[in-house]
C-alpha positions as a Markdown table, in Angstrom:
| # | Residue | x | y | z |
|---|---|---|---|---|
| 1 | Met | -3.0 | 1.5 | 12.5 |
| 2 | Pro | -1.6 | 2.0 | 9.0 |
| 3 | His | -3.9 | 0.1 | 6.6 |
| 4 | Phe | -3.2 | -0.9 | 3.0 |
| 5 | Ser | -5.7 | -1.7 | 0.3 |
| 6 | Leu | -4.1 | -3.0 | -2.8 |
| 7 | His | -6.2 | -3.4 | -5.9 |
| 8 | Ile | -4.5 | -5.7 | -8.4 |
| 9 | Arg | -5.4 | -8.1 | -11.2 |
| 10 | Glu | -6.9 | -11.3 | -9.6 |
| 11 | Glu | -4.8 | -13.4 | -11.9 |
| 12 | Thr | -1.7 | -12.0 | -10.3 |
| 13 | Leu | -2.6 | -13.3 | -6.9 |
| 14 | Asp | -1.7 | -16.8 | -5.8 |
| 15 | Asp | -0.3 | -18.7 | -2.9 |
| 16 | Asp | 3.2 | -17.5 | -3.7 |
| 17 | Val | 2.6 | -13.9 | -4.5 |
| 18 | Glu | 0.1 | -13.0 | -1.7 |
| 19 | Pro | 2.4 | -13.5 | 1.3 |
| 20 | Lys | 5.2 | -11.8 | -0.5 |
| 21 | Leu | 3.0 | -8.7 | -1.2 |
| 22 | Ile | 1.8 | -8.6 | 2.4 |
| 23 | Gly | 5.3 | -8.9 | 3.7 |
| 24 | Ala | 6.7 | -6.3 | 1.3 |
| 25 | Leu | 4.1 | -3.7 | 2.0 |
| 26 | Thr | 4.5 | -4.2 | 5.8 |
| 27 | Asp | 8.2 | -3.9 | 5.4 |
| 28 | Ala | 7.8 | -0.7 | 3.4 |
| 29 | Val | 6.1 | 1.0 | 6.4 |
| 30 | Gly | 8.8 | -0.4 | 8.7 |
| 31 | Ala | 11.5 | 1.0 | 6.4 |
| 32 | Val | 10.1 | 4.5 | 6.9 |
| 33 | Tyr | 9.0 | 4.4 | 10.6 |
| 34 | Gly | 11.1 | 1.6 | 12.1 |
| 35 | Pro | 10.7 | -2.1 | 12.5 |
| 36 | Glu | 8.5 | -1.8 | 15.6 |
| 37 | Phe | 5.9 | -0.2 | 13.4 |
| 38 | Arg | 5.5 | -3.5 | 11.4 |
| 39 | Arg | 3.1 | -5.0 | 14.0 |
| 40 | Leu | 0.6 | -2.2 | 13.4 |
| 41 | Val | 0.3 | -2.6 | 9.6 |
| 42 | Gly | -2.9 | -4.1 | 8.1 |
| 43 | Val | -2.9 | -5.3 | 4.5 |
| 44 | Glu | -5.9 | -6.1 | 2.3 |
| 45 | Leu | -5.3 | -7.6 | -1.1 |
| 46 | Ile | -8.3 | -7.0 | -3.5 |
| 47 | Gly | -8.2 | -9.0 | -6.7 |
| 48 | Val | -9.9 | -7.5 | -9.7 |
| 49 | Pro | -10.7 | -9.8 | -12.7 |
| 50 | Gln | -8.6 | -8.9 | -15.7 |
| 51 | Arg | -11.7 | -8.1 | -17.8 |
| 52 | Arg | -12.5 | -5.4 | -15.3 |
| 53 | Arg | -9.2 | -3.6 | -15.5 |
| 54 | Ala | -8.7 | -0.7 | -17.9 |
| 55 | Val | -6.3 | 2.2 | -18.4 |
| 56 | Gly | -7.3 | 5.2 | -20.5 |
| 57 | Gly | -10.7 | 3.5 | -21.2 |
| 58 | Val | -9.1 | 0.5 | -22.7 |
| 59 | Pro | -9.0 | -2.9 | -21.1 |
| 60 | Thr | -5.4 | -3.9 | -20.1 |
| 61 | Glu | -3.7 | -7.2 | -19.4 |
| 62 | Asp | -0.9 | -5.3 | -17.5 |
| 63 | Asp | -0.7 | -5.4 | -13.7 |
| 64 | Val | -1.7 | -1.9 | -12.6 |
| 65 | Pro | -1.3 | -1.9 | -8.8 |
| 66 | Ile | -3.4 | 0.7 | -7.1 |
| 67 | Val | -2.4 | 1.2 | -3.5 |
| 68 | Thr | -4.1 | 3.2 | -0.8 |
| 69 | Leu | -2.4 | 3.6 | 2.6 |
| 70 | Glu | -4.6 | 5.0 | 5.3 |
| 71 | Ile | -2.5 | 6.3 | 8.2 |
| 72 | Arg | -3.0 | 8.9 | 11.0 |
| 73 | Glu | -2.3 | 12.3 | 9.7 |
| 74 | Thr | 0.2 | 13.1 | 12.4 |
| 75 | Ala | 2.4 | 10.3 | 11.2 |
| 76 | Leu | 2.9 | 12.1 | 7.9 |
| 77 | Ser | 4.6 | 15.2 | 9.6 |
| 78 | Leu | 6.7 | 13.8 | 12.4 |
| 79 | Pro | 9.9 | 15.7 | 12.8 |
| 80 | Gln | 11.9 | 12.5 | 13.3 |
| 81 | Val | 10.6 | 11.1 | 10.0 |
| 82 | Pro | 11.3 | 13.9 | 7.4 |
| 83 | Asp | 9.6 | 13.6 | 4.1 |
| 84 | Ala | 7.5 | 10.8 | 5.3 |
| 85 | Pro | 4.9 | 10.9 | 2.4 |
| 86 | Ala | 7.7 | 10.9 | -0.3 |
| 87 | Arg | 9.6 | 8.1 | 1.5 |
| 88 | Leu | 6.4 | 6.0 | 1.8 |
| 89 | Val | 5.5 | 6.4 | -1.9 |
| 90 | Ala | 9.0 | 5.3 | -2.9 |
| 91 | Ala | 9.2 | 2.4 | -0.4 |
| 92 | Ile | 5.7 | 1.1 | -1.4 |
| 93 | Thr | 6.6 | 1.3 | -5.1 |
| 94 | Asp | 9.9 | -0.4 | -4.6 |
| 95 | Ala | 8.2 | -3.1 | -2.5 |
| 96 | Leu | 5.7 | -3.9 | -5.3 |
| 97 | Val | 8.6 | -3.9 | -7.9 |
| 98 | Asp | 10.5 | -6.4 | -5.7 |
| 99 | Val | 7.6 | -8.8 | -5.8 |
| 100 | Leu | 6.0 | -8.2 | -9.2 |
| 101 | Gly | 9.0 | -7.0 | -11.3 |
| 102 | Glu | 10.2 | -3.8 | -12.8 |
| 103 | Ala | 7.4 | -3.7 | -15.3 |
| 104 | Val | 4.9 | -2.5 | -12.7 |
| 105 | Arg | 6.9 | 0.6 | -11.6 |
| 106 | Glu | 5.5 | 3.0 | -14.2 |
| 107 | Gln | 1.9 | 1.7 | -13.7 |
| 108 | Thr | 1.9 | 1.8 | -9.9 |
| 109 | Val | -0.4 | 4.4 | -8.2 |
| 110 | Val | 0.0 | 5.1 | -4.5 |
| 111 | Thr | -2.4 | 7.3 | -2.6 |
| 112 | Ile | -1.7 | 8.2 | 1.0 |
| 113 | Val | -4.8 | 9.2 | 3.1 |
| 114 | Gly | -4.0 | 11.0 | 6.3 |
| 115 | Val | -6.7 | 10.4 | 8.8 |
| 116 | Pro | -7.2 | 13.4 | 11.2 |
| 117 | Arg | -7.2 | 12.8 | 14.9 |
| 118 | Gly | -10.6 | 11.9 | 16.2 |
| 119 | Arg | -11.8 | 10.5 | 12.8 |
| 120 | Ser | -11.0 | 6.8 | 13.4 |
| 121 | Gly | -11.4 | 4.3 | 16.1 |
| 122 | Thr | -10.1 | 1.0 | 17.4 |
| 123 | Ala | -12.1 | -1.6 | 19.4 |
| 124 | Gly | -15.1 | 0.7 | 19.4 |
| 125 | Thr | -13.2 | 3.7 | 20.8 |
| 126 | Leu | -12.5 | 7.0 | 19.0 |
| 127 | Val | -8.8 | 7.6 | 18.8 |
């Protein structure tokens, strides 16, 4: 199951933005792997109070989205999905820009973690 963790300023999250972010990140994976993949995507929004956000050692009022996508390693090198990591980074960044505005593009950090076969499980079973 692809799983997103998005760390973002707590003050950015509200009843309007939260469902948009969840939908946009889910759609980003679907844009790369196909719409049927959407049902597998998990999203966790983690709000960080503004006073605890810093860039370069200096507190910032800017939105600095930090996204981690954990996905099975094999999904990153499927022949039917060429350049999957690059496509995911672009789709994820564009998704955040669509919801939060162009100003976040330059600050957005996306990390893709490929989980090797046999290093994760679902429902108590190693997969």
